Backbone as a ProteinNet text record, in pm:
[ID]
protein_1_A
[PRIMARY]
MIDTTTRAAQTTSWQHTSVRTAAELLLGLSFFATMAFGGFGALTGHASVLAGVSAIVFLTTLTCVLVSWFSGAGDPVEADR
[TERTIARY]
23527.7	23498.5	23515.9	23430.7	23439.1	23494.2	23597.7	23659.9	23567.4	23515.8	23422.7	23495.1	23618.8	23689.7	23704.1	23735.1	23764	23629.7	23527.1	23409.4	23311.3	23251.2	23157.9	23024.5	22964.3	22845.7	22731.7	22660.3	22542.3	22419.5	22367.1	22246.6	22144.6	22025.1	21908.6	21858.3	21839.9	21795.1	21654.5	21567.5	21437.2	21427	21501.7	21500.8	21401.4	21304.1	21198.7	21190.3	21179.8	21156.4	21007.8	20988.6	20846.2	20751.1	20815.5	20736.7	20705.6	20797.5	20775.4	20665.5	20675.6	20577.6	20439.3	20429.8	20306.1	20246.4	20332.8	20279.9	20229.9	20295.2	20243.1	20115	20098.2	19973.2	19858.6	19892	19800.5	19753.4	19847.2	19828.5	19710.5	19723.9	19640.2	19497.1	19492.7	19375	19300.7	19373.8	19302.7	19250.3	19310	19260.2	19130.9	19123.9	18993.5	18887.4	18926.4	18831.3	18770.5	18859.2	18816.2	18716.7	18757.6	18657.5	18532	18539.7	18418.3	18317.3	18373.4	18289.8	18245.3	18334.6	18301.3	18195.9	18204.2	18106.2	17970.7	17975	17851.6	17786.3	17864.5	17811.1	17752	17818.4	17758	17639.3	17625.6	17508.9	17392.1	17413.6	17304.2	17275.8	17371.5	17350.8	17389.3	17458.1	17506.4	17657	17708.7	17854.5	17887.6	17991.4	18035.4	18169.7	18164.2	18279.8	18396.1	18360.4	18468	18531	18448.4	18518.1	18614.3	18579.6	18669.5	18801.1	18781.6	18895.5	18986.1	18923.3	19008.9	19082.2	19022.4	19086.9	19210.1	19195.1	19311.5	19428.1	19379.1	19478.1	19543.6	19471.3	19523.9	19634.9	19594.4	19688.7	19815.6	19802.9	19908.7	20006.6	19952.4	20037.1	20088.2	20022.1	20082.5	20195.5	20194.2	20301	20424.7	20394.4	20506.2	20571.7	20492.9	20548.5	20632.8	20580.9	20650.1	20778.1	20782	20906.8	21001.7	20951.2	21035.8	21095.2	21016.2	21058.4	21163.6	21150.5	21251.4	21347.3	21350.3	21455.1	21590.5	21607.9	21731.1	21773.8	21709.4	21731.1	21869.8	21918.4	22054	22164.1	22117.6	22214.5	22314.4	22446.1	22532.5	22530.9	22501.9	22489	22375.1	22265.6	22141.6	22168.6	22252.5	22279.2	22365.6	22438.7	22531.3	22445.9	22334.4	22253.6	22172.6
20051.3	19909.7	19856.4	19762.9	19699.1	19561.1	19528.3	19402.3	19316.7	19215.4	19119.4	18992	18980.5	18858	18834.6	18955.4	18933.7	18960.9	19020.7	19047.9	18927.1	18906.5	18792.2	18838.5	18752.3	18775.7	18805.2	18903.9	18920.1	18852	18766.2	18686.1	18712.5	18713.2	18726.2	18594.2	18553.5	18421.2	18437.8	18344.3	18346.8	18214.5	18208.4	18078.6	18095.7	18010.9	18011.5	17862	17853.9	17737.2	17694.4	17563.8	17517.5	17569	17586.8	17638.8	17787.4	17869.4	17996.3	18015.2	17935	17948	17906.5	17807.3	17766.1	17870.3	17936.1	18052.5	18163.4	18190.5	18299.3	18271.3	18140	18101.1	18104.3	18057.3	18056.5	18200.5	18297.7	18435.8	18490	18458.6	18496	18427.9	18297.6	18221.2	18271.3	18291.1	18331.9	18469.7	18561.4	18702.5	18678.8	18610.3	18592.8	18527	18429	18359.8	18466.3	18543.5	18642.7	18742.2	18792.8	18879.8	18823.4	18689.8	18622.4	18602	18537.2	18507.9	18635.8	18727.2	18863.3	18922.8	18929.9	18996.7	18926.2	18798.9	18716.7	18747.9	18760.9	18787	18917.8	19013.2	19156	19159.2	19086.4	19091.3	19028.8	18916.7	18853.7	18887.9	18964.4	19024.8	18926.8	18811.6	18713.7	18701.5	18703.2	18683.8	18532.1	18516.5	18373.8	18334.6	18227.1	18158.9	18151.2	18107.7	18099	18224.6	18335.9	18465.6	18505.4	18468.4	18507.5	18412.8	18283.4	18189.1	18228.5	18263.4	18297.9	18429.4	18517.1	18640.8	18620.1	18525.9	18489.4	18417.6	18346.2	18276.1	18378.9	18474	18571.3	18654.4	18700	18784.3	18703.5	18587.8	18494.4	18477.3	18441.4	18425.9	18557.7	18657.9	18791.3	18830.5	18800.3	18824.3	18737.5	18615	18514	18554.6	18589.6	18630.2	18758	18856.3	18975.9	18967.9	18878.9	18849.4	18774.6	18682.7	18605.7	18700.2	18791.5	18884.2	18976.8	19030	19129.6	19078.7	18951.2	18895.8	18899.7	18890.9	18877.7	19020.4	19126.1	19253.2	19300.7	19284.6	19339	19229.2	19105.6	18999.8	19018.5	19017.9	19035.1	18919.1	18805.3	18681.4	18706.5	18750.3	18783.2	18891.8	18989.7	19106.9	19057.4	18952.9	18898.8	18823.2	18777.2	18693.5	18768
3718.7	3715.2	3848.2	3887	4012.3	4011.3	4097.6	4099.1	4180.2	4116.6	4185.1	4233.9	4204.9	4236.8	4395	4458.2	4605.3	4686.9	4635.2	4707.7	4701.1	4813.1	4820.3	4756.3	4686.3	4622.5	4730.5	4700.9	4790.2	4738.6	4825.1	4792.4	4902.4	4859.9	4956.7	4986	5114.2	5131.7	5198	5156.6	5208.5	5297.9	5396.2	5476.9	5589	5575.8	5685.7	5738.5	5864.4	5918.2	5900.8	5914.3	5897.8	6005.8	6127.9	6245.3	6211.8	6161.9	6134.3	6023.9	5922.3	5815.1	5864.9	5949.4	5997	6094.7	6176	6262.1	6173.5	6063	5980.2	5906.9	5870.1	5810.1	5914.9	6030.5	6144.2	6182.9	6166.8	6192.2	6097.9	5974.6	5868.1	5883.7	5907.6	5927.3	6046.6	6164.1	6279.5	6263.3	6188.7	6169.1	6094.6	5977.5	5901.4	5987.5	6070.8	6159.9	6264.3	6317.1	6419.9	6354.1	6227.4	6164	6119.5	6073.9	6034.5	6144.4	6255.6	6369.3	6444.5	6453.3	6517	6441	6309.1	6220.6	6224.4	6229.2	6246.6	6372.7	6481.1	6619.2	6625.9	6558.1	6561.6	6469.9	6364.8	6281.1	6357.6	6429.7	6496.3	6639.9	6690.9	6820.5	6935.4	6899.2	6999.3	6993.9	7110	7133	7097.5	7025.7	6995.4	7067.3	7115.3	7180.6	7086.5	6963.2	6858.3	6816.6	6826.2	6799.2	6912.9	7032	7151.1	7139.3	7116.6	7100.4	6973	6873.6	6744.3	6776.2	6846.6	6889	6975.8	7066	7155.3	7080.4	6977.8	6892.5	6811.5	6753	6668.2	6739.2	6863.5	6941.9	6977.1	7024.4	7052.5	6934.5	6821.5	6710.7	6653.6	6666.9	6627.3	6712	6840.3	6933	6889.6	6871.5	6830.2	6701.8	6607	6474.4	6482.2	6556	6563.2	6631.9	6746.5	6818.6	6714.4	6637.8	6539.8	6443.3	6393.4	6277.1	6328.8	6449.1	6496.3	6604.7	6625.4	6719.6	6669.3	6540.8	6464.7	6406.1	6428	6366	6396.5	6519.9	6548.4	6547.1	6501.7	6501.6	6378.6	6396.9	6272.8	6182.2	6232.7	6142.2	6040.2	6098.8	6012.4	5910.4	5945	5856.4	5729.1	5747.1	5641.5	5541.5	5577.2	5487.4	5383.2
[MASK]
+++++++++++++++++++++++++++++++++++++++++++++++++++++++++++++++++++++++++++++++++

């Protein structure tokens, strides 16, 4: 039998800041925009400025989100949450 009176309860928290949530949403939207404009450009044979801009936005937000995800990986405070 396990004594739970002295052990802290383990809870998982899904605490996201609004900036992090917005960045993750922008990541998904920019991916779909890049695929849509890039596919349309490939279909018609014309390069689209919107495809290039959305690709830059996608790569930038991908970098920011990956840094956000892995920046607290070794932080002992994050491990306790």
